[in-house]
C-alpha positions in Angstrom: 0.0 0.0 0.0 1.2 3.5 -0.7 -0.1 6.8 0.7 0.0 10.2 -0.9 -0.6 13.1 1.5 -0.8 16.6 0.1 -0.8 19.9 1.8 -1.4 19.7 5.6 -2.7 16.9 7.7 -2.4 15.9 11.4 -1.2 12.5 12.6 -1.7 11.5 16.2 0.0 8.6 18.1 -1.4 5.1 18.4 -1.4 5.1 22.1 -0.3 7.1 25.1 -1.1 10.5 26.5 -1.5 13.2 23.9 0.7 16.2 24.5 -1.2 19.5 24.4 1.2 21.1 22.0 1.7 19.4 18.6 5.1 18.9 17.2 5.6 20.9 14.0 6.9 18.5 11.4 8.1 18.9 7.8 8.6 16.5 5.0 11.9 17.3 3.3 12.5 14.2 1.2 12.3 13.6 -2.5 9.1 13.9 -4.5 8.0 11.7 -7.5 5.4 9.3 -8.7 4.0 6.3 -7.0 6.4 4.1 -9.0 9.7 5.9 -8.7 9.6 6.8 -5.0 7.9 3.9 -3.4 9.1 4.2 0.3 9.9 7.8 1.0 7.4 7.9 3.8 9.3 5.4 5.9 12.8 7.1 5.6 13.5 9.1 8.8 16.0 11.3 6.9 13.1 12.6 4.9 11.5 14.2 7.9 12.1 17.0 10.4 12.1 15.7 13.1 13.2 12.3 11.9 11.0 10.5 14.4 7.8 11.2 12.4 7.5 7.9 10.5 8.1 5.9 13.7 4.9 7.5 15.1 6.1 7.7 18.7 3.3 7.0 21.2 2.1 10.0 23.2 3.2 12.6 20.5 1.0 14.6 18.2 2.6 15.6 14.9 1.3 18.6 12.9 2.7 17.4 9.6 3.3 19.8 6.7 4.0 18.0 3.4 4.9 20.3 0.5 5.7 17.3 -1.7 4.3 13.8 -2.5 4.7 11.1 0.2 4.3 7.4 -0.3 4.3 4.4 2.0 4.5 0.6 1.2 3.7 -0.6 4.7 0.4 -1.2 6.5 -0.2 1.8 8.8 -2.2 2.1 12.0 -2.4 5.4 13.7 -4.5 6.7 16.5 -6.1 9.7 14.8 -6.1 11.4 11.5 -7.3 14.8 10.5 -7.2 16.2 7.0 -7.6 20.0 7.0 -9.4 22.0 4.4 -7.2 22.1 1.3 -5.3 19.0 2.5 -5.5 15.6 0.8 -4.7 12.0 1.6 -4.6 9.3 -1.1 -4.3 5.6 0.0 -3.1 3.5 -2.9 -2.1 -0.2 -3.5 1.1 -1.6 -4.7 1.6 -3.8 -7.8 1.7 -6.8 -5.5 -0.8 -6.3 -2.8 -3.7 -4.1 -1.5 -2.9 -3.0 2.0 -4.9 -1.3 4.8 -4.9 2.0 6.6 -6.5 2.1 10.1 -7.4 4.9 12.3 -7.8 3.4 15.8 -9.3 6.4 17.7 -10.7 9.1 15.3 -11.0 10.3 11.8 -11.9 13.8 10.7 -11.9 14.9 7.1 -12.5 18.5 6.0 -10.1 18.1 3.0 -10.0 15.1 0.7 -9.7 11.4 1.3 -9.2 9.0 -1.7 -9.2 5.2 -1.3 -7.8 3.6 -4.4 -7.6 -0.2 -4.6 -7.1 -0.3 -0.8 -9.0 -0.6 2.5 -9.4 2.3 4.8 -10.8 1.3 8.2 -12.0 3.9 10.7 -12.4 1.9 13.9 -13.1 4.7 16.3 -14.9 8.0 16.1 -15.7 9.2 12.6 -16.6 12.9 13.1 -18.0 13.4 9.6 -20.7 10.9 10.2 -23.7 11.5 12.5 -25.0 8.0 13.3 -28.2 9.4 14.9 -29.4 10.9 11.6 -27.3 8.8 9.3 -25.8 11.9 7.8 -22.3 12.1 6.1 -21.1 15.6 5.8 -18.0 17.7 5.2 -15.0 16.9 3.1 -14.5 14.8 -0.1 -14.5 11.0 -0.1 -13.5 9.0 -3.2 -13.7 5.2 -3.2 -12.5 3.6 -6.4 -11.3 0.1 -7.3 -9.9 -1.1 -10.6 -8.4 -4.5 -11.4 -4.8 -4.5 -12.3 -5.2 -7.7 -14.4 -7.2 -10.9 -14.4 -5.0 -12.3 -11.7 -4.8 -9.1 -9.7 -8.3 -8.0 -8.8 -8.7 -4.9 -6.7 -11.5 -3.6 -4.6 -11.6 -0.3 -2.7 -13.2 -0.5 0.8 -14.2 2.3 3.1 -15.2 0.8 6.4 -16.3 2.8 9.5 -18.3 2.1 12.6 -22.1 2.1 12.2 -21.8 2.9 8.5 -25.4 3.4 7.5 -25.7 6.5 5.3 -29.2 7.9 5.0 -28.3 11.5 4.0 -25.2 12.8 2.1 -24.0 16.3 2.5 -20.4 15.6 1.7 -18.7 15.1 -1.7 -19.0 11.3 -2.1 -17.8 9.3 -5.2 -18.0 5.5 -5.5 -16.5 4.0 -8.7 -16.3 0.4 -10.1 -15.2 -2.1 -7.5 -16.0 0.1 -4.5 -17.6 -0.7 -1.2 -18.7 1.4 1.8 -19.4 -1.0 4.8 -19.8 -1.1 8.5 -17.7 -3.2 10.9 -20.0 -6.2 10.2 -19.4 -5.7 6.4 -23.0 -4.5 5.8 -23.6 -2.2 2.9 -23.2 1.4 4.2 -25.4 2.7 1.3 -28.3 0.4 2.0 -30.6 3.2 3.4 -29.1 6.1 1.4 -32.1 8.0 0.1 -31.3 11.7 0.2 -28.5 13.9 -1.3 -28.9 17.3 0.2 -27.2 20.6 -0.6 -24.3 21.0 -0.5 -23.9 17.3 -1.0 -22.4 15.8 -4.1 -22.9 12.1 -4.9 -21.1 10.6 -7.9 -22.1 7.1 -9.1 -18.8 6.4 -10.9 -18.2 4.2 -14.0 -18.8 0.5 -13.3 -20.8 1.1 -10.1 -24.4 0.1 -9.7 -26.2 2.1 -7.0 -29.6 0.8 -6.0 -31.7 3.2 -3.8 -33.8 1.8 -1.1 -36.9 3.6 -2.4 -37.7 7.2 -3.6 -34.5 9.2 -3.8 -34.4 12.9 -3.2 -31.8 15.3 -4.5 -31.2 19.0 -3.7 -27.5 19.0 -4.2 -25.6 17.5 -7.1 -25.9 13.9 -8.4 -23.8 12.5 -11.3 -23.9 9.1 -13.0 -20.7 8.7 -15.0 -20.3 7.3 -18.5 -18.3 4.3 -19.5 -14.5 4.3 -19.5 -13.0 2.6 -22.6 -9.8 1.4 -20.9 -8.4 1.0 -17.4 -5.6 -1.5 -17.2 -6.9 -3.2 -20.3 -10.5 -3.4 -18.9 -13.5 -1.7 -20.3 -15.5 -0.1 -17.5 -19.3 0.0 -17.9 -21.3 3.2 -17.4 -22.5 3.9 -13.9 -26.0 2.9 -13.1 -28.5 4.5 -10.7 -31.6 2.3 -10.0 -34.8 3.3 -8.3 -37.1 0.4 -7.2 -40.3 -0.2 -9.1 -43.1 2.0 -8.0 -40.8 4.7 -6.5 -39.2 7.8 -8.1 -36.2 10.0 -8.5 -37.2 13.4 -7.1 -35.3 16.7 -7.4 -36.5 20.1 -6.1 -33.2 22.0 -6.7 -29.6 21.3 -7.6 -28.3 19.4 -10.6 -28.6 15.8 -11.8 -26.2 14.7 -14.6 -26.9 11.4 -16.2 -24.0 10.3 -18.5 -24.5 6.7 -17.5 -27.9 5.2 -16.8 -30.9 6.1 -14.5 -33.6 3.5 -14.2 -36.7 4.9 -12.6 -40.4 4.5 -13.3 -40.7 8.3 -12.8 -38.0 10.9 -12.8 -39.6 14.1 -11.4 -37.5 17.2 -11.7 -39.3 20.1 -9.9 -36.4 22.5 -9.9 -32.7 22.9 -10.8 -31.2 21.2 -13.9 -31.2 17.8 -15.4 -28.3 17.1 -17.8 -28.6 14.0 -19.9 -25.7 12.6 -21.9 -26.7 8.9 -21.2 -30.0 7.1 -20.8 -33.0 7.7 -18.6 -35.3 4.7 -18.5 -38.8 5.7 -17.6 -41.1 8.7 -17.6 -39.6 12.1 -17.2 -41.5 15.2 -16.0 -40.1 18.7 -15.4 -41.6 21.7 -13.6 -39.6 24.8 -13.1 -36.5 23.1 -14.2 -34.0 23.0 -17.1 -33.5 19.9 -19.3 -30.1 20.0 -21.0 -29.2 17.1 -23.3 -25.4 16.8 -23.8 -23.8 15.1 -26.8 -25.1 14.3 -30.3 -25.7 10.5 -30.1 -26.0 9.3 -26.5 -28.7 11.3 -24.8 -31.9 9.3 -24.6 -35.1 9.0 -22.7 -36.9 5.7 -23.1 -40.3 6.9 -22.0 -42.5 10.0 -22.2 -41.2 13.5 -21.5 -43.4 16.3 -20.2 -42.4 19.9 -19.6 -44.5 22.7 -18.1 -44.5 26.4 -18.9 -41.9 27.2 -16.2 -39.4 24.7 -17.7 -36.6 25.2 -20.3 -35.3 22.8 -23.0 -31.7 23.9 -23.5 -29.2 22.8 -26.2 -25.5 23.8 -26.8 -23.6 24.1 -30.1 -21.1 22.5 -29.8 -21.7 20.3 -26.8 -20.0 21.7 -23.7 -18.1 18.4 -23.2 -16.3 18.9 -26.6 -14.7 22.1 -25.3 -11.4 21.3 -23.5 -9.3 24.1 -22.2 -11.3 26.6 -24.2 -10.5 24.7 -27.4 -13.0 23.0 -29.7 -12.4 19.2 -30.1 -15.5 18.3 -32.1 -18.4 19.6 -34.1 -20.8 17.5 -32.0 -23.8 19.3 -30.8 -26.5 18.5 -28.2 -29.3 16.2 -29.3 -32.0 14.2 -27.5 -33.8 11.1 -28.6 -37.1 10.2 -26.9 -38.7 6.8 -27.2 -42.1 8.0 -26.4 -44.2 11.1 -26.5 -43.0 14.6 -25.8 -45.3 17.3 -24.4 -43.7 20.8 -24.7 -46.3 22.5 -22.5 -45.4 26.1 -23.4 -41.9 25.6 -22.1 -39.0 27.7 -23.3 -36.4 26.7 -25.9 -32.9 28.0 -25.3 -29.8 27.6 -27.5 -26.2 28.4 -26.5 -23.5 28.9 -29.2 -20.0 28.8 -27.8 -18.0 32.0 -28.4 -15.7 31.7 -31.4 -17.4 28.5 -32.7 -18.1 28.9 -36.5 -21.7 28.2 -37.3 -22.6 28.0 -41.0 -25.8 29.7 -42.1 -26.6 26.6 -44.1 -26.1 24.1 -41.4 -29.1 22.2 -40.1 -29.1 21.0 -36.5 -31.6 18.2 -35.5 -31.7 18.7 -31.7 -34.8 16.6 -30.7 -36.5 13.6 -32.3 -39.2 11.3 -30.9 -40.5 7.9 -31.9 -43.8 9.0 -30.5 -45.4 12.4 -31.0 -44.1 15.9 -30.1 -47.1 17.7 -28.9 -47.8 21.2 -27.6 -45.6 24.2 -28.4 -42.9 26.4 -27.0 -43.9 29.5 -25.1 -41.1 31.7 -26.5 -40.9 30.7 -30.2 -43.2 29.2 -32.9 -42.2 27.0 -35.8 -41.1 29.0 -38.8 -39.9 31.9 -36.6 -36.5 32.9 -35.4 -35.0 32.1 -31.9 -32.3 34.4 -30.6 -29.4 32.6 -28.9 -28.8 33.0 -25.2 -25.9 35.5 -25.7 -28.0 37.5 -28.2 -25.3 37.3 -30.9 -27.3 35.3 -33.4 -30.5 33.6 -34.2 -31.8 30.3 -35.7 -34.9 29.5 -37.7 -36.9 26.9 -35.7 -38.7 24.1 -37.4 -41.0 21.8 -35.3 -42.9 18.8 -36.6 -44.7 16.1 -34.7 -41.5 14.1 -34.4 -38.5 16.4 -35.1 -37.2 19.7 -33.8 -34.6 21.4 -36.0 -32.5 24.6 -36.1 -31.3 26.1 -39.3 -30.4 29.4 -41.2 -28.1 30.8 -38.5 -27.7 34.5 -38.7 -25.0 36.2 -36.7 -25.6 39.7 -35.2 -24.6 41.6 -37.2 -24.9 39.3 -40.2 -21.6 37.9 -41.5 -20.5 39.3 -44.8 -20.5 36.8 -47.7 -18.2 36.4 -50.7 -19.4 38.6 -53.5 -16.5 38.0 -55.8 -13.8 35.3 -56.0 -10.8 35.5 -58.2 -7.4 33.9 -58.8 -4.4 35.1 -60.9 -1.7 32.7 -62.0 0.5 31.3 -64.7 -1.2 29.3 -67.5 1.2 27.0 -69.3 0.4 23.8 -71.1 -0.5 20.2 -70.1 -1.3 20.1 -66.3 0.2 23.5 -65.7 -3.0 25.4 -66.5 -5.2 27.5 -64.1 -7.9 25.4 -62.4 -10.4 27.0 -60.0 -13.1 25.5 -57.9 -16.0 26.9 -55.9 -19.1 25.6 -54.1 -22.6 27.0 -54.3 -23.9 26.4 -50.8 -27.6 26.7 -49.9 -31.0 25.8 -51.4 -31.5 28.4 -54.2 -30.1 28.5 -57.7 -27.3 31.1 -57.8 -26.8 33.3 -60.9 -23.0 33.6 -61.5 -20.8 35.5 -63.8 -17.5 33.8 -64.7 -14.6 35.7 -66.4 -11.2 34.6 -67.8 -9.1 37.6 -68.4 -5.7 37.8 -70.2 -5.0 40.7 -72.6 -6.5 43.4 -70.3 -4.0 42.4 -67.5 -1.3 44.4 -69.4 -3.2 47.5 -68.4 -2.6 46.5 -64.7 1.1 46.2 -65.2 1.1 42.4 -65.5 3.9 41.2 -67.8 3.3 38.4 -70.3 -0.6 38.2 -70.0 -2.3 35.2 -71.6 -3.2 36.5 -75.1 -6.4 34.4 -75.7 -7.9 32.6 -72.7 -10.5 29.9 -73.0 -13.0 29.2 -70.2 -14.5 25.9 -69.3 -17.0 25.1 -66.5 -17.4 21.6 -65.2 -19.8 20.1 -62.6 -18.9 17.9 -59.6 -18.8 14.8 -61.9 -16.2 16.5 -64.2 -18.7 16.9 -67.0 -18.3 20.0 -69.2 -21.5 22.1 -68.7 -20.4 25.4 -70.3 -17.6 26.8 -72.6 -16.5 30.1 -74.0 -13.6 31.4 -76.0 -14.5 35.0 -76.8 -17.2 36.6 -74.6 -19.1 38.4 -77.4 -19.7 35.2 -79.3 -22.8 33.9 -77.4 -23.9 36.0 -74.4 -22.8 39.6 -75.1 -26.1 41.2 -73.9 -26.3 39.2 -70.7 -22.7 39.8 -69.9 -22.9 43.5 -70.5 -26.0 43.7 -68.3 -23.9 42.6 -65.3 -22.0 45.9 -65.5 -18.6 44.1 -65.5 -18.0 42.8 -69.0 -14.4 42.0 -70.1 -12.7 44.9 -71.8 -11.0 42.8 -74.5 -12.8 40.8 -77.1 -10.5 37.9 -76.8 -11.3 37.3 -73.2 -13.9 34.8 -72.1 -17.0 35.0 -69.9 -20.2 33.1 -69.0 -23.4 34.1 -67.2 -25.0 30.9 -65.9 -27.5 29.8 -63.2 -26.0 27.2 -60.9 -27.7 24.8 -58.6 -26.1 24.2 -55.2 -23.0 22.0 -55.6 -19.3 22.0 -56.5 -18.0 23.4 -59.7 -14.6 23.6 -61.4 -13.4 26.4 -63.8 -10.6 25.7 -66.2 -8.6 28.4 -67.9 -6.2 27.4 -70.7 -4.7 29.2 -73.6 -6.3 29.0 -77.1 -4.0 27.2 -79.4 -1.8 26.3 -76.4 -0.7 29.9 -75.8 0.8 30.7 -72.4 0.9 33.6 -70.0 -0.7 35.0 -66.8 -4.5 34.9 -66.5 -7.2 35.9 -64.1 -10.3 33.8 -63.4 -13.2 35.3 -61.5 -16.6 34.4 -60.2 -19.2 37.1 -59.4 -22.3 36.6 -57.3 -25.2 38.1 -59.3 -27.9 37.1 -56.8 -26.8 38.1 -53.3 -30.3 37.9 -52.0 -30.7 34.2 -52.9 -30.6 31.6 -50.2 -27.2 30.4 -51.4 -23.7 31.7 -51.3 -20.4 31.3 -53.1 -18.1 29.5 -50.9 -14.9 27.5 -50.7 -12.8 28.9 -53.5 -9.8 26.8 -54.6 -7.4 27.4 -57.5 -4.5 25.3 -58.7 -1.7 26.9 -60.6 2.0 27.1 -61.3 4.2 29.0 -58.8 7.8 30.1 -59.0 9.9 33.0 -57.6 8.5 35.5 -60.2 4.9 34.2 -60.4 3.0 33.7 -57.2 -0.5 32.2 -57.2 -2.9 35.1 -56.2 -6.4 34.5 -54.9 -8.6 37.6 -54.4 -12.0 37.8 -52.7 -14.5 40.4 -51.6 -16.3 39.9 -48.3 -19.5 41.9 -48.5 -22.9 41.1 -49.9 -25.7 41.8 -47.5 -23.6 41.2 -44.4 -21.9 43.8 -42.3 -20.3 41.6 -39.7 -17.0 39.7 -39.7 -16.7 36.5 -41.7 -14.8 33.5 -40.3 -12.4 32.1 -43.0 -9.7 29.5 -43.3 -7.1 29.8 -46.1 -4.8 27.0 -47.1 -1.8 26.8 -49.4 -1.1 23.2 -50.4 1.9 21.8 -52.3 3.5 18.5 -51.1 0.2 16.6 -50.6 -0.7 17.3 -54.3 1.7 14.5 -55.1 -0.9 12.1 -53.6 -3.4 13.5 -56.1 -1.3 12.5 -59.1 0.6 15.9 -59.5 4.2 15.3 -60.7 5.7 18.7 -59.8 4.1 20.0 -56.6 5.5 23.1 -54.9 7.7 21.7 -52.1 7.2 24.4 -49.4 4.5 27.0 -50.0 4.2 30.2 -48.1 0.8 31.9 -47.6 0.1 35.6 -47.1 -3.1 37.4 -46.6 -3.2 41.1 -47.6 -5.9 43.8 -47.4 -7.1 46.2 -50.1 -4.1 48.4 -49.6 -1.6 45.5 -50.0 -0.8 45.6 -46.2 0.1 42.2 -44.7 -2.8 41.0 -42.5 -1.4 37.5 -41.6 1.1 35.0 -43.0 2.0 31.4 -42.4 4.8 29.2 -43.6 4.6 25.8 -42.0 1.3 24.9 -40.2 1.7 23.2 -36.8 -0.8 20.3 -36.4 -3.1 20.9 -33.5 -2.3 24.6 -33.2 -5.8 25.7 -34.2 -8.8 24.0 -32.8 -11.2 25.4 -35.4 -9.0 24.2 -38.3 -8.9 20.8 -36.6 -12.6 20.4 -36.0 -13.4 21.6 -39.5 -11.1 18.8 -40.8 -8.9 21.4 -42.6 -5.5 20.4 -41.2 -3.2 19.7 -44.1 -1.5 16.3 -44.3 2.0 17.8 -44.7 3.6 20.1 -42.1 5.3 22.2 -44.9 1.9 23.4 -46.1 0.4 26.7 -44.8 -2.9 27.6 -43.1 -4.4 30.9 -41.9 -7.6 31.0 -39.8 -9.1 34.5 -39.0 -12.1 36.7 -38.8 -12.3 39.3 -41.5 -14.3 42.6 -41.6 -16.1 43.4 -44.9 -13.6 44.4 -47.6 -11.3 43.3 -50.4 -8.6 40.8 -49.6 -5.8 38.9 -51.5 -4.2 35.6 -50.6 -0.8 34.9 -52.1 1.0 31.6 -52.4 4.8 32.2 -52.7 7.7 29.9 -53.6 10.8 29.8 -51.5 14.1 30.7 -53.3 14.4 28.8 -56.6 11.5 26.4 -55.8 8.7 26.0 -58.3 5.8 23.8 -59.0 2.0 23.5 -58.8 0.2 24.7 -55.7 -3.4 24.9 -54.5 -4.8 27.9 -52.8 -8.1 27.4 -50.9 -10.5 29.7 -49.2 -13.2 28.3 -46.9 -16.1 30.5 -45.7 -17.1 29.0 -42.3 -19.9 31.5 -41.8 -22.1 30.3 -44.7 
């Protein structure tokens, strides 16, 4: 057995007369882990005074331990007190589970953890009132995990008259854990009330069976499964209420990430958070129901809310935010195997600050195999619901079986891409200019496409492409439109846009496009070469669709960068969330023979001033890039993630030194 004692605790002698004045004591030995410093508790040289580990009878030691202390021997002391802020952890060794005994008294206002060991309080346990059966004060964690098939482990907390009726401490029991009295009877056999400020955690692998109706006014948590502990899969925690009885809460919080089995779960105040399964009927009055997670939150029974209750969802799920970083796009969703009665309750939606929500995303937050009846008191189907922070709103759609959120609008609305363009070298073979974009939304989008060459000489571009040819392909690669000289087929329609090409040899198309992915190819007529500019204009900014996700592949060398331009504007006045990427090495995996080895990416404003730049992207350095699955596969490639105010911007892909090759510049609009 090993013991970790943190901060301040008090050890009293096994026997003898207690001196009135405690002896100040200090641990001065080495610190470390349980494995690399196994016996530092028992070494006298590690203590001032050196007699501390010998536990001299008749002496009280006020022990201050600024480091970790471990012991591999069975310990029996007279009395133990852990002070507020102090902690004691009793742990097993790899070969045996030992015991820690307090013969006269135990008092815990700090934290006591019993891990794979037995802790026996033989004498007075000041945290427990045997008259009322109330456990109060301090933190108690009892947890047992097998080391292997041949090394089973159980954690046991034993104390006199252990028969907890009411908990007002912080109590956790996990997996192979037991709380027993001196006759080894279950100390939780009559446990029926968790009262404020009490916290009761049914840990993974533990099945708690209440004696009857269970009442909570503090905090109750039932934990989810643990995939792997010492090679063992630990099942979800289970909280069971006997048939005909109920789980009852008037205040506080209940979190079900494991399983709650109760004919009736009656929440008349506080919050019920569900990331696991509730088996039985659920009613809420004056309470908040907050599902957590996109796939696991379930109620296998009917759900009824009243007009004073709230149904609350988070985007993304709160559990996916770790150290203020997003780890997943998972959002809250509840599945009900039964009927749902909304009862004029309120619907609330929280969007985490900084999380990009696309205006075209659809979030199914509630579905029922029965019928969703009634209505919300604060929003009707087909109307907009403002988020809790007031920085956006969703369109609410409610049917008799599904509740969905869509058409997110930020406050102020995010600007959208009104114009996308890329300038680059057009050579022959694979070294042509290839651009891609996506029409996102539900409506057809009218678009003007231009391929400019000769007119670029007026902008000071040397060696412009003398006669560009423009091709438009759909997502299957099929050619859907073609133009060589813009006046040949659509002169009137192109002039009506107000931005026709200025040279007759340049190419243009006006075309309505359904939502989907498209590819624009610019090559030289009769295999001519030079610098060209390909552009896409949004001719229908009010349509329920946007131009998004520009990408262009082109040749890059020291004198010829690949230049992508875009205008953030449209009907939006707020910032747009964008990600730009410059890819080179990974193009080899797509069959490109001469990819640019080490692209550099720059973002510049309308005045040419540098806004941001990146050379080599560090994997994991940007949570938004990661959750959007936009991390490049090669660390030599470049990524920029930022929020941009409305305006004109340019992305440049540059080559290093004498390097040259094909590169891909990409622009992702995360707001639409």
